Legacy VTK file of the C-alpha trace (Angstrom):
# vtk DataFile Version 3.0
C-alpha trace
ASCII
DATASET POLYDATA
POINTS 345 float
118.935 96.773 85.828
117.439 94.247 83.417
115.279 91.673 85.190
114.834 89.187 82.334
116.879 88.968 79.152
116.173 86.605 76.249
118.925 86.075 73.682
118.243 84.421 70.307
115.935 81.793 71.770
114.829 78.858 69.594
112.574 75.892 70.312
112.364 73.273 67.582
110.374 70.066 68.040
111.338 67.045 65.932
114.418 65.087 64.954
117.856 66.740 65.024
116.565 70.095 66.350
120.035 71.670 66.542
120.575 70.971 62.845
117.153 72.480 62.070
118.170 75.658 63.934
121.258 75.876 61.744
119.079 75.472 58.658
116.775 78.246 59.873
119.777 80.510 60.429
120.813 79.806 56.827
117.376 80.945 55.644
115.196 77.817 55.630
111.482 78.634 55.693
108.806 76.869 57.837
107.800 74.557 54.965
111.372 73.256 54.688
111.546 72.654 58.439
108.185 70.877 58.352
109.329 68.697 55.427
112.325 67.679 57.549
109.945 66.507 60.300
110.344 69.509 62.566
108.150 72.216 64.025
109.637 75.646 64.674
107.688 76.739 67.764
109.931 79.693 68.668
112.452 81.203 66.265
115.263 83.597 67.198
113.375 85.448 69.966
115.282 88.245 71.686
114.037 90.879 74.131
114.729 92.433 77.510
112.230 93.084 80.291
113.211 95.793 82.755
112.668 95.542 86.479
109.066 96.532 87.295
107.894 96.409 83.670
104.761 94.638 82.432
105.800 93.009 79.161
102.996 91.396 77.160
103.594 88.687 74.548
100.700 88.746 72.112
99.805 86.324 69.341
97.190 84.013 67.913
96.929 80.340 68.840
99.994 78.519 67.515
102.186 81.613 67.386
104.611 80.192 69.974
103.864 82.469 72.919
103.114 79.722 75.475
106.177 77.754 74.395
108.210 80.924 74.853
107.037 81.588 78.410
107.747 77.993 79.437
111.362 78.400 78.402
111.733 81.452 80.630
111.436 79.405 83.831
112.926 76.179 82.506
109.726 74.160 82.089
110.897 73.673 78.497
114.541 73.484 77.465
115.483 75.750 74.540
117.027 74.224 71.451
119.329 77.244 71.265
119.733 80.625 72.933
119.801 81.853 76.529
117.452 83.194 79.192
119.035 85.373 81.873
117.286 86.327 85.120
119.207 89.061 86.918
122.287 87.944 85.017
121.961 84.230 85.859
121.666 81.857 82.905
118.469 79.853 83.391
119.309 77.605 80.444
122.514 76.432 82.173
120.937 75.705 85.575
120.718 72.257 87.134
117.300 70.855 88.068
117.943 71.812 91.693
118.916 75.367 90.772
115.835 75.676 88.535
113.545 74.644 91.385
115.182 77.211 93.660
114.873 79.912 91.004
111.134 79.205 90.559
110.597 79.319 94.307
112.623 82.459 94.959
112.607 84.591 91.807
109.955 83.625 89.261
106.356 82.506 89.954
103.791 81.449 87.363
100.023 81.971 87.123
98.331 79.467 84.832
95.258 79.784 82.611
93.232 77.059 84.305
93.955 77.993 87.919
95.990 74.810 88.759
94.532 74.659 92.283
94.511 71.569 94.497
90.841 70.675 95.105
91.580 68.879 98.401
93.394 71.893 99.886
91.746 74.990 101.329
92.063 78.365 99.662
94.650 79.352 102.290
96.657 76.170 101.705
96.565 76.733 97.950
97.718 80.323 98.334
100.576 79.232 100.584
101.622 76.168 98.603
104.764 77.763 97.159
105.849 78.729 100.656
105.184 75.198 101.921
107.414 73.521 99.338
110.071 76.128 100.107
110.004 74.922 103.706
108.382 77.940 105.365
107.059 77.485 108.881
103.321 77.299 109.476
103.076 80.736 111.076
104.938 82.383 108.171
102.818 80.471 105.639
99.539 81.543 107.207
100.687 85.151 107.574
101.923 85.582 104.001
99.127 83.577 102.370
96.509 85.560 104.294
98.154 88.823 103.281
98.183 87.739 99.625
94.523 86.682 99.732
93.631 90.067 101.207
95.533 91.803 98.398
93.429 90.042 95.744
90.117 90.673 97.503
89.605 87.265 99.130
89.723 88.284 102.773
87.835 85.746 104.870
87.792 83.014 102.194
90.849 81.101 103.412
88.937 78.163 104.923
86.898 77.461 101.761
87.752 74.966 99.015
88.242 75.742 95.312
84.955 74.110 94.290
83.124 76.619 96.482
84.531 79.565 94.494
83.573 81.125 91.180
86.000 81.036 88.253
87.117 84.578 88.903
87.723 83.839 92.566
89.737 80.725 91.731
91.923 82.787 89.435
92.436 85.249 92.285
93.706 82.347 94.407
96.201 81.491 91.671
97.371 85.089 91.648
97.538 85.127 95.461
99.741 82.007 95.403
102.203 83.787 93.101
102.145 86.907 95.292
102.586 84.933 98.519
105.771 83.400 97.127
107.158 86.968 97.046
109.129 86.449 93.838
110.201 89.488 91.832
108.975 88.110 88.487
105.459 86.895 87.630
104.829 84.827 84.516
101.152 84.852 83.524
100.124 82.447 80.755
96.688 83.409 79.370
95.799 83.956 83.017
92.439 85.658 82.373
91.354 84.066 79.100
89.044 81.496 80.724
87.051 84.202 82.528
83.818 85.912 81.521
84.357 89.403 80.021
83.180 91.332 83.097
85.259 89.253 85.517
88.191 89.427 83.106
88.120 93.213 83.178
87.906 93.184 86.973
91.001 90.976 87.124
92.829 93.288 84.718
91.947 96.237 86.948
93.159 94.342 89.988
96.437 93.419 88.341
97.062 97.042 87.362
96.268 98.220 90.896
98.390 95.516 92.509
101.407 96.220 90.377
101.148 99.933 91.064
101.607 98.933 94.727
104.109 96.079 94.395
106.200 96.922 91.315
106.581 93.321 90.140
108.149 92.420 86.812
105.354 90.767 84.828
105.535 88.792 81.596
101.960 88.309 80.453
100.851 86.014 77.604
97.586 86.723 75.776
95.811 86.362 72.439
93.546 89.325 73.264
94.833 92.531 71.671
92.698 94.817 73.835
94.031 93.079 76.949
97.595 93.436 75.685
97.172 97.145 75.024
95.497 97.718 78.376
98.086 95.923 80.510
101.394 96.155 78.708
104.082 98.779 79.164
105.419 97.160 75.993
104.044 94.456 73.723
105.813 91.786 71.680
103.752 90.647 68.681
104.411 87.019 67.664
103.655 85.257 64.419
104.658 81.709 63.428
107.210 81.503 66.231
108.883 84.827 65.519
108.603 88.167 67.300
107.647 90.564 64.500
107.425 93.792 66.530
108.105 95.085 70.021
106.817 98.443 71.179
104.337 100.327 73.287
100.659 100.041 72.388
100.843 103.469 70.806
103.949 102.655 68.770
102.394 99.469 67.435
99.116 101.186 66.679
100.710 104.134 64.879
103.571 102.325 63.147
102.826 98.613 62.614
105.906 96.753 61.408
104.163 94.873 58.601
100.767 94.086 57.099
100.143 91.288 59.620
100.432 93.673 62.564
98.506 96.382 60.702
95.609 93.979 60.137
95.739 92.911 63.770
95.352 96.466 65.062
92.970 97.666 62.365
89.818 97.516 64.500
91.331 98.818 67.734
89.584 101.869 69.183
92.442 104.310 68.655
90.738 106.977 70.766
91.135 104.814 73.879
94.709 103.699 73.220
96.413 106.795 71.820
97.184 109.483 74.393
98.150 113.138 74.396
101.827 112.179 74.770
101.767 110.348 71.421
100.845 113.554 69.590
102.704 116.129 71.683
104.875 118.175 69.317
107.766 120.091 70.940
107.793 122.440 67.928
104.216 123.595 68.554
103.597 126.407 71.050
100.377 126.677 73.018
98.884 129.970 74.243
100.322 131.067 77.587
96.944 130.808 79.340
96.099 127.335 77.962
95.432 124.752 80.649
97.830 121.781 80.283
96.712 118.179 80.018
98.428 115.086 81.417
100.516 112.979 79.047
98.339 109.909 79.613
95.033 111.558 78.714
93.270 109.375 76.082
92.540 111.162 72.818
88.817 110.505 73.153
88.751 112.440 76.429
91.048 115.143 75.083
88.943 115.611 71.938
85.795 116.053 74.017
87.518 118.525 76.356
88.789 120.676 73.512
85.428 120.954 71.792
85.591 123.543 69.010
88.663 125.373 70.355
91.295 125.728 67.598
94.319 126.509 69.775
97.048 123.987 70.687
97.070 122.538 74.209
100.265 121.956 76.251
100.985 118.371 77.301
102.874 117.699 80.528
104.402 114.633 82.123
104.493 115.644 85.754
106.370 118.948 85.696
107.971 118.326 82.286
106.513 119.985 79.194
106.415 117.534 76.293
105.090 119.969 73.722
101.633 120.847 72.495
98.923 119.050 70.559
96.527 120.630 68.085
92.879 119.675 67.507
93.794 119.007 63.864
96.437 116.454 64.920
93.932 114.702 67.171
91.325 114.544 64.426
93.872 113.174 61.947
95.104 110.510 64.400
91.572 109.329 65.139
90.436 109.240 61.530
93.364 107.867 59.576
94.282 104.263 58.857
97.432 102.771 60.480
100.687 103.848 58.850
101.695 101.919 55.764
103.633 98.739 56.337
105.439 96.183 54.250
103.500 93.208 53.047
104.579 89.908 54.552
104.111 86.441 53.184
103.169 83.351 55.125
106.651 81.952 54.642
LINES 1 346
345 0 1 2 3 4 5 6 7 8 9 10 11 12 13 14 15 16 17 18 19 20 21 22 23 24 25 26 27 28 29 30 31 32 33 34 35 36 37 38 39 40 41 42 43 44 45 46 47 48 49 50 51 52 53 54 55 56 57 58 59 60 61 62 63 64 65 66 67 68 69 70 71 72 73 74 75 76 77 78 79 80 81 82 83 84 85 86 87 88 89 90 91 92 93 94 95 96 97 98 99 100 101 102 103 104 105 106 107 108 109 110 111 112 113 114 115 116 117 118 119 120 121 122 123 124 125 126 127 128 129 130 131 132 133 134 135 136 137 138 139 140 141 142 143 144 145 146 147 148 149 150 151 152 153 154 155 156 157 158 159 160 161 162 163 164 165 166 167 168 169 170 171 172 173 174 175 176 177 178 179 180 181 182 183 184 185 186 187 188 189 190 191 192 193 194 195 196 197 198 199 200 201 202 203 204 205 206 207 208 209 210 211 212 213 214 215 216 217 218 219 220 221 222 223 224 225 226 227 228 229 230 231 232 233 234 235 236 237 238 239 240 241 242 243 244 245 246 247 248 249 250 251 252 253 254 255 256 257 258 259 260 261 262 263 264 265 266 267 268 269 270 271 272 273 274 275 276 277 278 279 280 281 282 283 284 285 286 287 288 289 290 291 292 293 294 295 296 297 298 299 300 301 302 303 304 305 306 307 308 309 310 311 312 313 314 315 316 317 318 319 320 321 322 323 324 325 326 327 328 329 330 331 332 333 334 335 336 337 338 339 340 341 342 343 344
């Protein structure tokens, strides 16, 4: 079952936005839209996010990713297109229905914490429950449970100014978890954190979602973060989604020169895994010890050493094929696959 579906979504700022969408559909480029007084923030975005998937939207500043996420929960109204959450059309909802949807189905974690300084950590974590009308006992129980999940056990009676930046972001995450919605929207949620704390929060998010199975749509400008967290990644440029795929698919087969340049300096040995190179046509020796599909190539290369024989790759009990040392060496040493040049138009 698809949790979130986005169909041909546009957001145009400026006069006569609907007419500008029609001009874009007829082939108008960004310069023409700008000359007409408009800004094409999101252009013809379509994708589906499956239940339990972590879907990362990646792009530089100004690419349209934050505008996109704000249309998913109705904070911004699309110029054209639809957003469906479990089959319900968000873009057709009344203000009352939107508020109910945000309270019951789709929570958001913001970049700059968005905590109330005059409320305790517990009150902040339970705020979504409070506006939903939950009783005090339920609020305390669920907010405390959420704070414990994010490593803030015993901090409920403190105030935000008494917490570090990383701890405040954990409160924001706890508030989303306490609301017990199925979908989490995370807009640059870790970008304001120091690198070490940022990695800790990434680890915590991965651990939490392994337990809870939430559907997460995560916005970032950090490619390493996108590749670490995302089951799939949507690459945005100038309002358009230019490629959707797993980290390995994007790294091995970038859609165009923009994406290829983006991924050029990525440490391929940490992103590519044995599964990416497993060839069902290659046979490994019968006594060869299999490796897990998710084994990073760096680790696999070190384990193989100078052995020339192929190694079987398994996903649980399923044999995917075998990988050769030569294939690993080639994957780690070659440039990304060729891609079409793209213009700035």
